[in-house]
KOLGUMI-210687 format. One line per field, with one value per residue: residue number from 1; chain; y, z, x of N, C-alpha, C in turn. Coordinates in Angstrom, 1 decimal. Layout:
// residues N
nr NUM	...;
kette A	...;
n_north Y	...;
n_up Z	...;
n_east X	...;
ca_north Y	...;
ca_up Z	...;
ca_east X	...;
c_north Y	...;
c_up Z	...;
c_east X	...;
END
This chain:
// residues 188
nr 1	2	3	4	5	6	7	8	9	10	11	12	13	14	15	16	17	18	19	20	21	22	23	24	25	26	27	28	29	30	31	32	33	34	35	36	37	38	39	40	41	42	43	44	45	46	47	48	49	50	51	52	53	54	55	56	57	58	59	60	61	62	63	64	65	66	67	68	69	70	71	72	73	74	75	76	77	78	79	80	81	82	83	84	85	86	87	88	89	90	91	92	93	94	95	96	97	98	99	100	101	102	103	104	105	106	107	108	109	110	111	112	113	114	115	116	117	118	119	120	121	122	123	124	125	126	127	128	129	130	131	132	133	134	135	136	137	138	139	140	141	142	143	144	145	146	147	148	149	150	151	152	153	154	155	156	157	158	159	160	161	162	163	164	165	166	167	168	169	170	171	172	173	174	175	176	177	178	179	180	181	182	183	184	185	186	187	188;
kette A	A	A	A	A	A	A	A	A	A	A	A	A	A	A	A	A	A	A	A	A	A	A	A	A	A	A	A	A	A	A	A	A	A	A	A	A	A	A	A	A	A	A	A	A	A	A	A	A	A	A	A	A	A	A	A	A	A	A	A	A	A	A	A	A	A	A	A	A	A	A	A	A	A	A	A	A	A	A	A	A	A	A	A	A	A	A	A	A	A	A	A	A	A	A	A	A	A	A	A	A	A	A	A	A	A	A	A	A	A	A	A	A	A	A	A	A	A	A	A	A	A	A	A	A	A	A	A	A	A	A	A	A	A	A	A	A	A	A	A	A	A	A	A	A	A	A	A	A	A	A	A	A	A	A	A	A	A	A	A	A	A	A	A	A	A	A	A	A	A	A	A	A	A	A	A	A	A	A	A	A	A	A	A	A	A	A	A;
n_north 25.9	24.3	24.8	27.2	26.6	25.1	27.1	29.1	27.2	27.1	29.7	30.4	28.3	29.3	31.6	30.8	29.9	32.2	33.5	31.9	31.7	34.4	34.6	33.2	34.2	37.1	37.4	36.6	38.6	41.4	41.1	41.4	39.2	38.1	39.7	40.6	38.6	37.1	34.8	33.2	31.7	29.6	29.2	28.2	30.1	30.7	28.4	29.2	29.2	27.0	27.6	28.0	26.8	28.7	28.7	28.2	29.2	28.2	29.6	28.9	27.7	28.6	27.0	28.7	28.3	26.9	27.3	25.8	25.7	25.5	23.3	19.9	17.7	14.5	11.2	8.3	5.1	2.0	-0.7	-4.5	-6.9	-8.9	-12.3	-12.9	-15.4	-17.4	-16.9	-18.7	-18.9	-16.9	-18.3	-21.1	-20.2	-20.8	-19.0	-18.5	-18.9	-19.3	-17.2	-17.7	-18.0	-16.0	-17.1	-17.6	-16.6	-17.5	-16.3	-17.0	-16.8	-18.8	-21.0	-21.1	-24.0	-27.4	-30.2	-33.4	-34.6	-38.3	-39.7	-39.5	-40.9	-42.4	-44.2	-44.3	-46.1	-47.2	-45.4	-44.8	-47.3	-47.0	-44.9	-46.1	-47.8	-46.4	-45.1	-46.8	-47.6	-45.4	-42.7	-39.8	-39.8	-38.3	-38.2	-36.6	-35.2	-34.0	-32.3	-34.6	-36.5	-38.7	-37.7	-38.4	-37.8	-36.5	-35.4	-32.3	-30.6	-28.1	-26.9	-26.6	-27.8	-30.3	-31.5	-32.2	-33.8	-35.8	-36.5	-37.6	-40.0	-41.4	-42.1	-43.6	-45.8	-46.7	-46.8	-44.6	-41.9	-38.9	-35.3	-32.2	-29.9	-26.9	-26.8	-27.2	-26.2	-28.1	-27.0	-25.7;
n_up 30.3	29.9	27.6	28.2	29.6	28.0	26.1	27.6	28.6	25.9	25.6	28.2	27.4	25.1	25.7	27.4	25.7	24.2	25.9	26.6	24.4	24.1	26.4	25.8	23.0	23.4	24.8	23.4	21.2	22.4	23.5	23.3	23.6	21.6	20.5	22.6	23.6	23.1	21.9	22.8	21.7	22.7	21.0	20.0	18.8	15.6	14.0	13.5	10.2	9.0	8.7	5.7	4.2	2.5	-1.2	-3.3	-6.7	-9.7	-12.6	-15.8	-18.5	-22.2	-25.0	-28.0	-31.4	-33.9	-37.4	-40.1	-42.2	-40.9	-39.4	-39.2	-41.9	-42.1	-41.7	-43.4	-42.1	-42.3	-43.1	-42.7	-45.7	-45.4	-46.3	-47.4	-46.6	-47.9	-47.9	-46.6	-47.0	-45.3	-44.7	-43.3	-40.9	-37.3	-36.0	-37.0	-35.7	-34.8	-32.8	-29.2	-27.7	-25.1	-21.8	-19.9	-17.1	-13.8	-11.3	-9.2	-9.8	-11.5	-14.4	-16.7	-16.7	-17.7	-17.4	-17.7	-16.5	-15.6	-13.9	-11.3	-8.3	-5.8	-3.9	-2.1	-2.6	-5.0	-6.6	-6.3	-7.2	-10.1	-10.3	-9.9	-11.9	-14.4	-13.6	-13.8	-16.6	-17.6	-17.3	-16.0	-13.3	-10.7	-7.7	-6.5	-3.5	-3.5	-2.1	-1.1	-3.4	-5.2	-7.2	-10.5	-12.3	-14.9	-15.8	-15.0	-17.8	-20.3	-22.3	-23.8	-26.1	-26.0	-23.9	-25.0	-26.8	-25.2	-23.8	-26.0	-26.6	-24.0	-24.2	-26.3	-25.6	-23.0	-22.6	-21.4	-20.8	-20.7	-19.6	-20.6	-17.9	-16.1	-14.2	-10.9	-8.4	-5.4	-2.4	0.6;
n_east -51.6	-49.4	-48.8	-47.1	-45.5	-43.8	-43.1	-41.8	-39.7	-38.2	-37.3	-36.0	-33.8	-32.6	-31.6	-29.6	-28.1	-27.0	-26.1	-23.8	-22.2	-21.8	-20.0	-17.6	-16.7	-16.6	-14.3	-12.2	-12.5	-12.1	-9.6	-6.1	-4.4	-2.4	-0.5	0.7	2.3	5.2	7.4	10.6	13.2	16.0	18.3	21.3	24.4	25.3	27.6	30.9	32.4	34.8	38.2	39.6	42.5	45.0	45.3	47.9	48.1	49.5	50.4	49.6	51.1	50.0	50.5	51.3	49.4	50.6	51.5	50.0	52.3	54.6	54.9	56.5	57.2	55.5	57.1	56.1	55.5	57.2	55.9	55.7	55.2	52.8	51.9	48.9	46.3	44.5	40.8	38.1	34.6	32.2	29.9	31.0	31.7	31.6	29.9	27.7	25.3	21.9	20.4	19.6	16.4	15.4	15.3	12.1	11.0	9.5	7.6	9.2	11.7	12.9	13.1	10.6	8.9	7.4	5.3	4.0	1.2	0.0	-1.3	-4.1	-4.4	-6.1	-5.0	-1.9	0.0	-0.3	0.2	3.0	4.3	3.3	5.3	7.8	7.6	7.7	9.8	11.9	11.9	13.3	12.0	11.9	9.8	7.7	5.8	3.1	1.0	-2.1	-5.0	-5.8	-5.4	-3.3	-0.9	0.7	3.5	5.4	8.8	10.4	10.3	11.5	10.7	7.7	6.6	8.7	7.2	4.7	5.5	6.4	4.0	2.7	4.0	4.3	1.7	1.5	3.1	2.4	-0.1	-1.4	-3.5	-2.3	-1.7	-0.6	1.0	1.6	4.9	5.2	7.4	8.3	7.0	8.9;
ca_north 26.1	23.3	25.9	28.4	26.1	25.0	28.3	29.2	26.4	27.3	30.9	30.2	27.4	30.3	32.9	30.3	29.8	33.4	33.9	31.1	32.3	35.5	34.3	32.4	34.6	38.3	37.8	36.7	40.1	42.2	40.5	41.5	38.6	37.6	40.8	40.7	36.9	37.0	33.5	33.2	30.6	29.7	28.7	28.6	31.0	30.2	28.6	29.8	28.4	26.7	28.2	27.3	26.9	29.4	27.5	29.2	28.3	28.1	30.1	27.8	28.7	27.8	27.2	29.2	27.7	26.8	27.6	24.4	25.8	25.3	21.6	19.2	16.5	12.9	10.5	6.9	3.8	0.9	-2.1	-5.6	-7.5	-10.5	-13.3	-13.5	-16.6	-17.6	-16.7	-19.4	-18.5	-16.6	-19.5	-22.2	-20.3	-21.3	-17.7	-18.0	-19.9	-18.6	-16.9	-18.5	-17.6	-15.5	-18.2	-16.9	-16.8	-17.5	-15.4	-17.3	-16.7	-20.1	-21.3	-21.9	-25.7	-28.4	-31.6	-34.5	-35.4	-39.1	-40.4	-38.9	-41.8	-42.2	-44.9	-43.7	-47.7	-47.5	-44.1	-45.2	-48.2	-46.5	-44.1	-47.0	-48.3	-45.3	-44.7	-48.2	-47.1	-44.2	-41.4	-38.6	-39.9	-38.1	-38.2	-35.1	-35.4	-32.6	-32.6	-36.3	-37.6	-39.0	-37.6	-39.1	-36.6	-37.1	-34.1	-31.4	-30.1	-26.7	-26.7	-26.9	-28.9	-31.5	-31.9	-32.5	-34.9	-37.0	-37.1	-38.7	-41.0	-42.2	-42.4	-44.8	-47.0	-46.7	-46.2	-43.8	-40.6	-37.8	-34.0	-31.0	-28.9	-26.1	-27.7	-26.0	-26.7	-28.1	-25.8	-26.6;
ca_up 31.2	29.3	26.7	28.2	30.0	26.9	25.5	28.7	28.6	25.0	25.9	28.8	26.6	24.1	26.4	27.9	24.6	23.8	27.1	26.8	23.1	24.8	27.5	24.9	21.9	23.6	25.5	22.3	20.3	23.1	24.0	22.6	24.2	20.9	20.4	23.7	23.7	22.6	21.7	22.8	21.5	23.1	20.1	20.2	17.7	14.3	14.4	12.3	8.9	9.4	7.9	4.5	3.8	1.1	-2.4	-4.4	-7.9	-10.6	-13.6	-16.8	-19.7	-23.0	-26.4	-29.1	-32.3	-35.0	-38.8	-40.6	-43.2	-40.0	-39.3	-40.1	-42.7	-40.9	-42.6	-43.4	-41.5	-43.2	-42.7	-43.7	-45.9	-44.9	-46.6	-47.2	-46.3	-48.6	-46.9	-46.6	-47.3	-44.2	-43.7	-42.8	-39.5	-36.2	-35.7	-37.7	-35.1	-34.4	-31.0	-28.7	-27.2	-23.8	-21.0	-19.5	-15.7	-13.4	-10.1	-8.0	-10.9	-11.9	-15.8	-16.9	-16.9	-17.8	-16.8	-18.0	-15.3	-15.9	-13.3	-10.2	-7.7	-4.5	-3.1	-2.4	-2.9	-6.5	-7.2	-6.0	-8.1	-11.4	-10.5	-9.9	-13.0	-15.0	-13.4	-14.5	-18.0	-17.9	-17.2	-14.8	-12.5	-9.3	-7.0	-5.6	-3.2	-3.5	-2.0	-0.9	-4.3	-5.3	-8.6	-11.1	-13.4	-15.6	-16.3	-15.9	-19.1	-20.4	-23.8	-24.1	-27.1	-25.6	-23.4	-25.9	-27.5	-24.0	-23.4	-26.7	-26.3	-22.9	-24.5	-26.9	-24.9	-21.5	-22.8	-20.2	-21.4	-19.6	-20.0	-19.9	-16.8	-15.8	-13.2	-10.0	-7.6	-4.1	-1.4	1.6;
ca_east -50.4	-48.2	-48.3	-46.4	-44.0	-43.2	-42.4	-40.5	-38.4	-37.4	-36.9	-34.6	-32.4	-32.2	-31.1	-28.4	-27.0	-26.7	-25.1	-22.6	-21.6	-21.0	-18.7	-16.8	-16.4	-16.3	-13.0	-11.4	-12.7	-11.5	-8.2	-4.7	-2.9	-1.5	0.3	1.8	2.6	6.4	8.2	11.6	14.0	17.1	19.1	22.9	24.6	25.7	29.1	31.8	32.8	36.0	39.1	40.1	44.0	45.3	45.8	48.4	47.7	50.5	50.0	50.0	51.3	49.4	51.2	50.8	49.3	51.5	50.9	50.1	53.4	55.6	54.5	57.5	56.3	55.6	57.4	55.5	56.3	57.5	55.1	56.4	54.3	52.4	51.1	47.4	45.8	43.3	39.7	37.1	33.4	31.6	28.9	31.2	32.2	30.6	29.5	26.2	24.3	21.1	20.2	18.8	15.2	15.3	14.3	11.1	11.1	8.5	7.7	10.3	13.0	13.1	12.5	9.3	8.8	6.2	5.4	3.0	0.6	-0.3	-2.5	-4.2	-5.0	-6.7	-4.1	-0.5	0.9	-0.4	1.2	4.3	3.8	3.4	6.5	8.8	7.6	7.9	11.5	12.6	12.1	14.1	11.4	11.8	8.7	7.3	4.4	2.6	-0.1	-3.2	-6.5	-6.3	-5.1	-2.0	-0.9	2.1	3.9	6.9	9.3	9.9	10.8	11.8	9.9	6.4	6.4	8.9	6.2	3.6	5.9	6.4	2.9	2.3	5.0	3.7	0.2	1.3	4.2	2.0	-1.7	-1.5	-3.9	-1.9	-1.8	0.6	0.7	2.9	5.7	5.4	8.6	7.6	7.5	9.5;
c_north 25.3	24.0	26.6	27.6	25.7	26.1	29.1	28.5	26.7	28.9	31.0	29.3	28.5	31.4	32.3	30.0	31.0	33.5	33.1	31.3	33.4	35.6	33.7	33.3	36.1	38.3	37.7	37.8	40.7	41.9	40.8	40.8	38.0	38.3	40.7	39.4	37.1	35.4	33.6	31.9	30.7	29.2	29.2	29.4	30.2	30.0	29.0	28.7	28.2	27.4	27.5	27.5	27.5	28.1	28.6	27.9	29.1	28.7	29.2	28.3	27.7	27.8	27.8	28.5	27.9	26.7	26.0	24.6	25.4	23.9	20.6	17.9	15.4	12.3	9.1	6.2	2.6	-0.2	-3.4	-6.2	-8.9	-11.1	-13.5	-14.7	-16.6	-17.7	-18.0	-18.5	-18.3	-17.6	-20.5	-21.5	-20.5	-20.0	-17.2	-19.0	-19.2	-18.4	-17.5	-17.7	-17.2	-16.5	-16.7	-17.3	-16.6	-16.4	-15.8	-17.4	-17.9	-20.1	-21.7	-23.4	-26.4	-29.6	-32.3	-35.3	-36.4	-39.7	-39.6	-40.1	-41.7	-43.1	-44.5	-45.0	-47.4	-46.3	-44.3	-46.3	-47.8	-45.8	-45.2	-47.6	-47.5	-45.1	-45.6	-48.0	-46.0	-43.2	-40.7	-38.6	-39.1	-38.2	-37.0	-35.4	-34.0	-33.2	-34.0	-37.1	-37.6	-38.6	-37.6	-38.1	-37.1	-35.8	-33.7	-31.1	-28.6	-26.4	-27.2	-28.1	-30.2	-32.2	-32.7	-33.9	-36.0	-37.5	-37.9	-39.8	-42.0	-42.9	-43.6	-46.1	-47.3	-47.1	-45.9	-42.0	-39.3	-36.4	-33.3	-30.1	-28.0	-26.9	-26.8	-26.9	-27.1	-27.2	-26.6	-27.0;
c_up 30.9	28.2	26.8	29.2	28.9	26.3	26.4	28.5	27.2	25.0	26.7	28.2	25.5	24.6	27.2	26.9	24.1	25.1	26.9	25.5	23.5	25.7	26.7	24.1	22.6	24.1	24.3	21.5	21.1	23.7	23.2	23.1	22.9	20.4	21.2	23.9	22.7	22.8	21.7	22.7	22.0	22.2	20.2	18.8	16.7	14.3	13.1	11.3	9.2	8.5	7.4	4.4	2.6	0.0	-3.3	-5.5	-8.8	-12.0	-14.8	-18.0	-21.2	-24.1	-27.2	-30.3	-33.1	-36.4	-39.2	-41.7	-42.3	-39.4	-39.8	-40.6	-41.6	-42.1	-42.4	-42.7	-42.4	-42.5	-43.7	-44.2	-45.4	-45.8	-46.7	-47.6	-47.3	-47.5	-47.3	-46.5	-45.6	-43.6	-43.4	-41.4	-38.9	-35.9	-36.2	-37.0	-34.5	-32.9	-30.4	-27.7	-25.9	-23.2	-20.5	-18.0	-15.2	-12.1	-9.3	-8.6	-11.1	-13.6	-15.5	-17.1	-17.2	-17.6	-17.3	-16.7	-16.1	-15.4	-12.1	-9.4	-6.2	-3.3	-3.6	-3.0	-4.7	-7.3	-7.2	-6.9	-9.5	-11.1	-11.0	-11.2	-14.6	-15.0	-13.9	-15.9	-18.6	-17.8	-15.9	-13.6	-11.3	-9.0	-6.1	-5.1	-3.1	-3.3	-1.8	-2.0	-4.7	-7.1	-8.9	-11.9	-13.8	-16.2	-15.0	-17.0	-19.7	-21.4	-23.8	-25.1	-27.0	-24.7	-23.9	-26.3	-26.3	-24.0	-24.6	-26.9	-25.3	-23.4	-25.3	-26.4	-23.7	-21.5	-21.8	-21.0	-20.5	-20.4	-19.5	-18.8	-16.5	-14.1	-12.2	-8.9	-6.2	-3.1	-0.1	1.6;
c_east -49.2	-47.7	-47.1	-45.3	-43.3	-42.2	-41.7	-39.5	-37.7	-36.8	-35.4	-33.3	-32.0	-31.1	-29.7	-27.6	-26.4	-25.4	-23.7	-21.7	-21.2	-20.3	-17.5	-15.9	-16.1	-14.9	-12.1	-11.3	-11.9	-9.9	-7.0	-3.7	-2.3	-0.4	1.2	2.5	4.2	7.2	9.5	12.3	15.3	18.3	20.7	23.2	25.2	26.9	29.9	32.3	34.4	37.1	39.6	41.5	44.2	45.9	46.5	48.3	48.9	50.1	50.3	49.9	51.0	50.1	50.4	50.3	50.2	51.0	51.2	51.6	54.4	55.6	55.8	56.8	56.2	56.0	56.8	56.2	56.2	56.8	55.6	55.1	54.3	51.6	49.9	47.2	44.5	41.7	39.0	35.7	33.1	30.4	29.6	31.6	30.9	29.5	28.0	25.4	23.4	20.9	19.2	17.6	15.5	14.7	13.6	11.1	9.6	8.7	8.8	11.4	13.4	12.5	11.4	9.4	7.6	6.6	4.0	2.6	-0.3	-1.4	-2.8	-5.1	-5.2	-5.4	-2.4	0.6	1.0	0.4	2.7	4.7	4.2	5.0	7.4	8.9	8.2	9.7	12.4	12.5	12.6	13.5	11.7	10.4	8.7	6.1	4.2	1.5	-1.0	-4.5	-6.7	-5.7	-3.8	-1.6	0.7	2.4	5.3	7.5	10.1	10.7	10.7	10.8	8.5	6.0	7.1	7.9	5.3	4.3	6.1	5.1	2.3	3.0	4.6	2.3	0.5	2.1	3.1	0.5	-2.2	-2.0	-3.3	-2.2	-0.8	0.3	1.8	3.6	5.9	6.4	7.6	7.9	7.7	10.5;
END
């Protein structure tokens, strides 16, 4: 009996699906509603073009070309003579300067610069003491704090070669073994 009930249920569901499809699609097939429906738009009439004033054109007179034999001869102008000054060799002029290299700019439109990092100290007071010592000797020293460490830098310098020379000089004079890094402006 359970087998008949299952088959009967399937037939009933199938019949319901067919009836639902017929109810949905048969009216669409037999109606001509689209042909009968007209859309009316209340749009204003197209405006008239503005009246343009009449412009009177004057005729232009074009001169006739003159034959070359009818052109009067041109008299040369008299130019006063100027005493020539002795010229110096071109190598002595200051215009023979080498063109400078174009400056490279970083993402914030600042020139790429270099600094020498000399120390990374956990003590802020120790970093400031080293900064004072370097400044008293004429170096542009500054301290930056990063991840809890106080780093002492000297710079910035525009050329990497200058930064390398400064690092070597500080190594000889101060016995500080530094390294060259890109200069990063302070945020803020």
